[in-house]
N, C-alpha and C positions, 0 to 999 in steps of 0.2 A: 554503524560502520565508522571507524576512526579515519581521520583525515589522511594519515600516513598510509593506511591500507588502501584507501581510495586512490591515492596518487600512485602507489605501487601497481595496482591493478590497471590504472590508466597507462602507465609507462609500458607494462607488459603487453597490453592489448595493442597499443600503437606499434610497439617493437615487432610483435608477431605479424601484424598487418603489413608493416613496411617490408619485413623480410619476405613474406609470401608474395607481395607485389613485385619486389625486385627479382625474385626467383622465377616467377611465372610470367612476368611482363604484363600482368593484368592488375590494374590499379583499383579494381573493385574491392580487393581484399583490404586495402588501406581504408577505403570508404566504410566498409563493414566494421572495421576496428573503431572508426569514429562513432558509429551508432552505439557500440558498447560503451564508449566513453560518455555519450549523452545519457544512456541509461544510468550509469554511475552518478552522473551529475543530478539526475532527477531524484535518485535515492537520497543523496546528500541534502538537496534543497527541500525535500518533503518530510523532514524530521517532524514537523508539527502534525502532519496528517498521521504519521505512524504513532506518535505520542497520543493523539486523540483516540485512535483506535485501541491502543493499549488501555487507556483509561476507561473507555466504554466497556471493553471486555471485563476489566476488573470490577467495574460497578455492577455489571450484570451478574458476575459470579457472587458478589457480596449479597445482592438482592435475592438471588435464587437460594442462597444459603439461609438468609434471614426469613424468607417466605417460601418454604418448600411447597411444591405443587399439591402435595397430599395434606398439607396442614389446613386446619379449620380455624378461621378467625371469628371470634365471637362478635356479635353485633354490639354487645355492651362495652367492648374494649375500644370501639371506634369513636372518635371525636367528631360527632356529626355537626357541631357548631363550626368546625373548620373545614367543612366539605368543599366549599367553593375555592378556598386557598389551595387545597390539595389538588383539585381538578386543574387549576391554573398551573400549578407546579408540574403535574404530570404532563400536561400539554406542552409546556416549555421544555421539559426534559426530552419528550418525544421528538420535538422539532430539532433540538440540539443533537440528539442521537441520529436522526435522519441526515442531518448535515454532515456529521462525522462519517457515517457510512458512505455518503456520496463522495466525500473527499477521498476516502480510502479506495473506493471503486475507481475514481479518477486516477489515482496513483497507479493502480494496476494497469489501467488502460494506457497511460503514458509510457510505462516501461514496456509493456507487451507490444504496443503499437510501434514503438521505436525499434525494438528488436526485429519485429516482422518486416518493418520498412527496410532495415539494413540487411536482413538475412533471408527474407521471404523467397527470393529467387532461387535459393539453394534447394528449396523443396522440389523444384522441377528436376534437379539432378538426382534426388533420392528416389523419385517415382519412376524414372526411366528404367 
């Protein structure tokens, strides 16, 4: 998301919230607009998490193309002398991928939680 787009969405959100609050006399609308702004801020500040997830998916696609599930790898083509290095590399990559997945899940939790915090009470109005 570009900075200009984020600021435009922020101004629109706050403007709509302010207008709704003034028209209804209920300032919860302005508060809800603030939670949307927080969500935009989280998206902007979480660029590294999104980039890590993009790289992870790209790496997984490359590896699945290189080693299709149906392919048979010959024992003779394997460098057994370097087995320990490969295991350490796989373990390190697995830990890094787990960290990236965790960061990306946290990103979704922050955005989703902020929106629920700001707008969750409206669910009661929809259920009635």
